[in-house]
Backbone as numpy.savetxt, mean C-alpha at the origin, in Angstrom:
# Nx Ny Nz CAx CAy CAz Cx Cy Cz
12.05 16.62 3.67 11.52 15.88 4.80 12.37 14.62 4.96
12.89 14.44 6.12 13.69 13.25 6.40 12.76 12.05 6.59
13.30 10.98 7.13 12.51 9.78 7.35 11.27 10.05 8.19
10.27 9.24 7.99 9.00 9.40 8.68 8.74 8.16 9.51
8.20 8.34 10.71 7.74 7.23 11.53 6.39 7.59 12.10
5.42 6.72 11.90 4.08 6.86 12.46 3.85 5.67 13.38
3.53 5.93 14.63 3.38 4.85 15.61 1.94 4.38 15.66
1.77 3.06 15.58 0.47 2.43 15.74 0.48 1.57 17.00
-0.58 0.84 17.22 -0.70 -0.05 18.37 -0.05 -1.38 18.03
1.20 -1.55 18.47 1.94 -2.79 18.21 2.68 -2.83 16.90
2.77 -1.71 16.21 3.49 -1.64 14.94 3.90 -0.19 14.68
4.78 0.01 13.72 5.09 1.35 13.22 5.05 1.32 11.70
4.74 2.46 11.15 4.89 2.71 9.72 6.07 3.66 9.63
7.09 3.28 8.87 8.30 4.09 8.81 8.84 4.13 7.39
9.69 5.09 7.15 10.37 5.19 5.86 11.27 3.97 5.65
11.46 3.64 4.40 12.40 2.56 4.07 13.81 2.96 4.46
14.61 1.96 4.83 16.04 2.12 5.09 16.79 1.13 4.20
18.03 1.41 3.91 18.80 0.53 3.03 18.94 -0.88 3.59
18.91 -1.04 4.91 19.03 -2.40 5.45 17.75 -3.23 5.28
16.66 -2.63 4.76 15.44 -3.38 4.47 15.61 -4.32 3.27
16.64 -4.10 2.48 16.91 -4.95 1.32 17.01 -6.42 1.72
17.58 -6.69 2.88 17.78 -8.07 3.32 16.47 -8.79 3.59
15.55 -8.14 4.28 14.29 -8.79 4.68 13.23 -8.78 3.60
13.26 -7.81 2.72 12.18 -7.61 1.76 11.88 -8.83 0.88
12.85 -9.48 0.25 12.50 -10.62 -0.61 11.81 -11.77 0.13
12.18 -12.00 1.37 11.58 -13.09 2.12 10.12 -12.87 2.45
9.74 -11.62 2.64 8.35 -11.31 2.97 7.54 -11.07 1.70
8.08 -10.29 0.78 7.36 -9.93 -0.44 7.36 -11.04 -1.47
8.25 -12.01 -1.33 8.38 -13.06 -2.33 7.34 -14.16 -2.26
6.48 -14.15 -1.28 5.45 -15.16 -1.11 4.37 -15.01 -2.19
4.02 -16.10 -2.84 2.99 -16.08 -3.88 1.68 -15.49 -3.37
1.30 -15.81 -2.14 0.04 -15.32 -1.59 0.06 -13.80 -1.42
1.23 -13.23 -1.22 1.36 -11.77 -1.16 1.24 -11.18 -2.56
1.97 -11.73 -3.50 2.04 -11.19 -4.86 0.76 -11.42 -5.66
-0.02 -12.41 -5.28 -1.16 -12.86 -6.08 -2.07 -11.73 -6.55
-2.46 -10.83 -5.68 -3.40 -9.77 -6.04 -2.72 -8.41 -6.18
-1.41 -8.40 -6.26 -0.69 -7.13 -6.45 -0.62 -6.80 -7.95
-0.45 -5.52 -8.26 -0.25 -5.10 -9.64 0.99 -5.77 -10.21
1.03 -5.92 -11.51 2.14 -6.60 -12.17 3.49 -5.93 -11.90
3.50 -4.64 -11.55 4.77 -3.96 -11.26 5.40 -4.47 -9.97
4.64 -5.20 -9.15 5.16 -5.85 -7.94 5.68 -7.21 -8.40
7.01 -7.39 -8.43 7.56 -8.59 -9.05 7.29 -9.88 -8.28
7.20 -10.95 -9.04 7.19 -12.30 -8.45 7.87 -13.22 -9.43
8.89 -13.97 -9.02 9.45 -13.95 -7.66 10.13 -12.61 -7.36
10.19 -12.29 -6.08 10.76 -11.03 -5.61 12.21 -11.29 -5.23
13.13 -10.77 -6.02 14.55 -11.08 -5.84 15.27 -10.01 -5.01
16.49 -10.32 -4.66 17.33 -9.34 -3.95 17.56 -8.11 -4.83
17.70 -8.30 -6.13 17.86 -7.16 -7.05 16.60 -6.30 -7.07
15.42 -6.93 -7.05 14.16 -6.17 -6.97 14.13 -5.35 -5.68
14.53 -5.98 -4.58 14.53 -5.30 -3.28 15.48 -4.10 -3.29
16.68 -4.27 -3.83 17.64 -3.16 -3.90 17.07 -2.00 -4.72
16.49 -2.32 -5.87 15.94 -1.27 -6.74 14.81 -0.52 -6.03
13.91 -1.26 -5.38 12.78 -0.63 -4.70 13.25 0.22 -3.52
14.11 -0.33 -2.70 14.58 0.40 -1.52 15.36 1.65 -1.93
16.17 1.55 -2.97 16.88 2.75 -3.45 15.90 3.82 -3.91
14.86 3.41 -4.62 13.84 4.37 -5.07 13.12 4.99 -3.87
12.67 4.15 -2.95 11.92 4.65 -1.78 12.78 5.55 -0.90
14.04 5.22 -0.73 14.93 6.04 0.11 15.24 7.39 -0.53
15.13 7.48 -1.84 15.43 8.73 -2.53 14.25 9.70 -2.56
13.07 9.25 -2.17 11.89 10.10 -2.22 11.91 11.17 -1.13
11.58 12.38 -1.54 11.46 13.47 -0.57 10.35 14.41 -1.05
9.24 14.42 -0.35 8.92 13.67 0.85 8.69 12.20 0.53
8.79 11.34 1.54 8.60 9.91 1.29 7.15 9.58 0.93
7.00 8.65 -0.02 5.68 8.18 -0.44 5.42 6.73 -0.05
6.47 5.96 0.14 6.34 4.52 0.38 7.03 4.15 1.69
6.37 3.26 2.44 6.79 2.98 3.80 6.75 1.49 4.12
7.51 1.15 5.14 7.52 -0.20 5.71 6.48 -0.24 6.83
5.76 -1.35 6.91 4.97 -1.67 8.10 5.87 -2.60 8.91
6.22 -2.18 10.11 7.17 -2.93 10.95 6.48 -3.40 12.22
6.68 -4.68 12.54 6.11 -5.28 13.75 7.25 -5.94 14.52
7.40 -5.58 15.77 8.45 -6.16 16.63 9.83 -6.06 15.98
10.09 -4.92 15.33 11.38 -4.69 14.70 11.58 -5.40 13.37
10.54 -6.08 12.87 10.66 -6.84 11.62 9.80 -6.23 10.53
10.29 -6.26 9.30 9.54 -5.80 8.16 8.36 -6.76 7.96
7.14 -6.23 8.04 5.94 -7.04 7.92 5.18 -6.78 6.63
5.44 -5.63 5.99 4.73 -5.29 4.78 5.11 -3.91 4.30
4.33 -3.42 3.36 4.57 -2.11 2.79 3.27 -1.37 2.56
3.36 -0.05 2.51 2.19 0.79 2.31 2.65 2.10 1.70
1.81 2.72 0.89 2.25 3.98 0.32 1.26 4.65 -0.60
1.75 5.75 -1.15 0.98 6.61 -2.05 1.77 6.80 -3.33
1.06 7.00 -4.41 1.68 7.42 -5.65 0.93 8.67 -6.10
1.44 9.85 -5.74 0.75 11.09 -6.09 0.72 11.32 -7.60
-0.40 11.87 -8.06 -0.54 12.24 -9.47 -0.17 13.70 -9.63
0.08 14.10 -10.84 0.40 15.49 -11.15 -0.60 16.07 -12.13
-0.27 17.23 -12.64 -1.11 17.89 -13.64 -2.51 18.13 -13.11
-3.50 17.86 -13.95 -4.88 18.09 -13.56 -5.36 17.16 -12.45
-4.56 16.12 -12.14 -4.92 15.19 -11.06 -4.10 15.46 -9.80
-3.42 16.61 -9.73 -2.65 16.93 -8.53 -3.59 16.96 -7.32
-3.09 16.51 -6.20 -3.92 16.39 -5.00 -4.60 15.04 -4.88
-4.38 14.18 -5.87 -4.93 12.83 -5.88 -3.75 11.86 -5.87
-3.88 10.78 -5.11 -2.82 9.77 -5.08 -3.43 8.39 -5.10
-2.73 7.48 -5.74 -3.09 6.07 -5.65 -2.58 5.57 -4.30
-3.34 4.75 -3.65 -3.04 4.24 -2.31 -2.99 2.73 -2.38
-1.99 2.14 -1.71 -1.90 0.69 -1.70 -1.10 0.17 -0.53
-1.22 -1.13 -0.30 -0.56 -1.76 0.84 -0.46 -3.26 0.58
0.42 -3.90 1.33 0.53 -5.36 1.32 1.12 -5.79 2.65
0.83 -7.03 3.04 1.37 -7.60 4.28 1.87 -9.00 4.02
2.95 -9.37 4.69 3.41 -10.74 4.66 2.35 -11.64 5.30
2.26 -12.87 4.83 1.20 -13.77 5.29 1.24 -14.03 6.79
2.40 -13.98 7.41 2.51 -14.21 8.85 1.77 -13.13 9.65
1.42 -12.02 9.00 0.80 -10.89 9.69 -0.68 -10.70 9.32
-1.21 -11.59 8.50 -2.61 -11.48 8.08 -3.54 -11.74 9.27
-4.70 -11.12 9.22 -5.75 -11.39 10.19 -5.57 -10.72 11.54
-4.67 -9.78 11.64 -4.39 -9.11 12.92 -4.83 -7.65 12.95
-5.45 -7.19 11.88 -5.89 -5.80 11.81 -4.80 -4.81 11.46
-3.63 -5.30 11.11 -2.50 -4.40 10.82 -2.71 -3.58 9.56
-3.24 -4.19 8.51 -3.44 -3.45 7.27 -4.43 -2.30 7.49
-5.48 -2.57 8.25 -6.47 -1.53 8.53 -5.85 -0.41 9.36
-5.16 -0.76 10.43 -4.57 0.25 11.31 -3.51 1.07 10.58
-2.65 0.40 9.81 -1.62 1.12 9.06 -2.25 2.01 7.98
-3.30 1.53 7.34 -3.97 2.32 6.31 -4.58 3.58 6.91
-5.14 3.48 8.09 -5.69 4.68 8.74 -4.60 5.70 9.03
-3.44 5.24 9.49 -2.33 6.16 9.76 -1.85 6.86 8.49
-1.66 6.09 7.44 -1.12 6.67 6.21 -2.16 7.54 5.51
-3.42 7.18 5.61 -4.48 8.03 5.06 -4.47 9.39 5.75
-4.39 9.40 7.07 -4.34 10.67 7.81 -3.10 11.47 7.42
-1.96 10.81 7.29 -0.73 11.48 6.86 -0.92 12.10 5.47
-1.52 11.35 4.55 -1.70 11.85 3.18 -2.57 13.10 3.15
-3.62 13.12 3.95 -4.52 14.26 3.96 -3.96 15.43 4.76
-3.43 15.17 5.94 -3.01 16.26 6.83 -1.63 16.80 6.52
-0.69 15.93 6.21 0.70 16.36 6.00 1.05 16.56 4.53
0.43 15.78 3.66 0.77 15.87 2.24 -0.23 16.68 1.44
-1.35 17.07 2.05 -2.32 17.91 1.38 -3.11 17.24 0.27
-3.20 15.92 0.30 -4.00 15.22 -0.70 -5.48 15.51 -0.45
-6.25 15.56 -1.51 -7.70 15.74 -1.36 -8.45 14.44 -1.64
-7.77 13.50 -2.33 -8.42 12.25 -2.72 -7.39 11.14 -2.78
-7.74 9.99 -2.20 -6.94 8.78 -2.33 -7.78 7.75 -3.08
-7.14 7.05 -4.00 -7.80 6.02 -4.79 -7.08 4.70 -4.61
-7.84 3.63 -4.58 -7.25 2.29 -4.50 -7.98 1.38 -5.47
-7.21 0.63 -6.22 -7.76 -0.36 -7.15 -7.54 -1.74 -6.54
-8.58 -2.54 -6.54 -8.52 -3.87 -5.93 -9.00 -4.90 -6.94
-8.27 -6.00 -7.10 -8.76 -7.11 -7.90 -10.04 -7.61 -7.20
-11.13 -7.74 -7.93 -12.42 -8.06 -7.32 -12.39 -9.30 -6.40
-11.66 -10.37 -6.73 -11.66 -11.51 -5.81 -10.94 -11.26 -4.47
-10.20 -10.16 -4.37 -9.44 -9.86 -3.15 -10.36 -9.17 -2.13
-11.27 -9.94 -1.58 -12.27 -9.37 -0.66 -11.64 -8.87 0.63
-10.55 -9.45 1.06 -9.89 -8.99 2.30 -9.38 -7.57 2.12
-8.79 -7.27 0.98 -8.28 -5.92 0.74 -9.42 -4.92 0.62
-10.49 -5.32 -0.05 -11.66 -4.44 -0.15 -12.22 -4.13 1.23
-12.24 -5.12 2.10 -12.77 -4.92 3.45 -11.89 -3.95 4.25
-10.57 -4.03 4.09 -9.67 -3.09 4.76 -10.04 -1.66 4.36
-10.20 -1.43 3.07 -10.53 -0.10 2.59 -11.86 0.39 3.15
-12.85 -0.48 3.16 -14.16 -0.11 3.70 -14.06 0.26 5.18
-13.27 -0.48 5.94 -13.10 -0.18 7.37 -12.36 1.14 7.57
-11.65 1.59 6.55 -10.91 2.86 6.63 -11.68 4.01 6.01
-12.96 3.80 5.73 -13.80 4.89 5.23 -13.74 5.13 3.74
-13.12 4.23 2.99 -13.12 4.35 1.53 -14.48 3.87 1.01
-14.95 4.50 -0.05 -16.20 4.12 -0.68 -15.92 3.45 -2.01
-16.66 2.39 -2.30 -16.53 1.76 -3.61 -17.27 2.63 -4.61
-16.53 3.14 -5.59 -17.10 4.03 -6.58 -17.45 3.33 -7.88
-16.75 2.23 -8.16 -16.99 1.60 -9.46 -16.52 0.16 -9.47
-17.18 -0.60 -10.34 -16.69 -1.92 -10.73 -16.20 -1.74 -12.15
-14.92 -1.94 -12.34 -14.30 -1.79 -13.66 -14.28 -3.18 -14.30
-15.23 -3.43 -15.16 -15.44 -4.76 -15.70 -14.28 -5.21 -16.57
-13.79 -6.41 -16.26 -12.72 -7.05 -17.03 -11.52 -6.11 -17.24
-11.18 -5.36 -16.20 -10.18 -4.30 -16.32 -8.74 -4.74 -16.07
-8.56 -5.88 -15.42 -7.21 -6.33 -15.08 -7.02 -7.79 -15.46
-5.76 -8.14 -15.60 -5.40 -9.54 -15.85 -4.56 -9.99 -14.67
-4.95 -11.10 -14.05 -4.19 -11.58 -12.89 -2.93 -12.30 -13.34
-2.17 -12.77 -12.39 -0.88 -13.41 -12.67 -1.01 -14.74 -13.38
-2.22 -15.27 -13.42 -2.46 -16.52 -14.14 -3.06 -16.29 -15.52
-3.20 -15.00 -15.90 -3.69 -14.66 -17.23 -5.19 -14.51 -17.35
-5.92 -14.55 -16.24 -7.37 -14.42 -16.29 -7.79 -12.95 -16.19
-8.71 -12.55 -17.05 -9.26 -11.20 -16.99 -10.26 -11.14 -15.84
-10.12 -10.13 -15.01 -10.96 -9.98 -13.82 -11.49 -8.55 -13.72
-12.58 -8.41 -12.98 -13.05 -7.08 -12.63 -12.11 -6.46 -11.62
-12.04 -5.14 -11.62 -11.32 -4.40 -10.59 -12.34 -3.49 -9.89
-12.10 -3.23 -8.64 -12.95 -2.34 -7.86 -12.19 -1.06 -7.60
-12.85 0.07 -7.81 -12.25 1.37 -7.54 -12.83 1.90 -6.24
-11.96 2.11 -5.27 -12.32 2.70 -3.98 -11.69 4.07 -3.87
-12.34 4.97 -3.15 -11.77 6.30 -2.93 -12.20 6.84 -1.57
-11.35 7.70 -1.05 -11.65 8.43 0.18 -11.20 9.87 -0.05
-12.03 10.80 0.38 -11.73 12.22 0.22 -11.32 12.82 1.56
-10.50 13.84 1.48 -10.07 14.54 2.71 -11.27 15.13 3.44
-12.33 15.48 2.71 -13.51 16.08 3.34 -14.49 15.04 3.89
-14.23 13.76 3.66 -15.10 12.72 4.23 -15.05 12.78 5.75
-16.13 12.36 6.41 -16.12 12.39 7.88 -14.98 11.54 8.45
-14.38 12.00 9.54 -13.31 11.21 10.16 -13.87 9.92 10.74
-13.01 8.94 10.88 -13.43 7.65 11.45 -13.41 7.71 12.96
C-alpha cells in the first residue's frame, strides 16, 4: 500500500513524507505536547529524533502512523500500533497535536477518520488507547469518538516529572455502533 491520504473538514490525515523531518521538531518539541505522551515520545524532540521517526513511518507498509496536516502544515500525528500473536486484530491507538491547533476539534475529527480506516481497511477488531488520568482533554476526544473507558489502571504510569499516576484504558470495537 502506497501513501495514504484521508480528507477531513479543513485538514488531512496523510502518510509521513521525508520532508516532514524539518517541521516535526518544532511542533512535537513543545513541552505541552510531550507532557502526557508515553516516554518513547522524546523530549526535547530533536532533528535526529524526527529523522528516525520519519524513516520508520515511511518504511511501513501498510502505513500505521500519519501526519495531521492543516493548511499544508504539519499539525500533529496519529496512528496505530498493531499487535500480533493472540492479540492480532487489536491495535494501540494514539494521537497528538501541536498547541497552536488545540481546541479546534481536529483531534476528534482525525481520530474518527483513522478509527474508520483501522476497522474498514486494516481489519482491526479492537482499538485501545491509554491515557494519563490527568489528561482529560485526550480522554474527552476518545469519548467523542465512541471509545469506552474500560479501566482505571491505578498508579500504572510515571509522568515526565517522576510522579506515579493512574492511567485510563479506553477501547472501541469494530462492532460498536457507528457514530
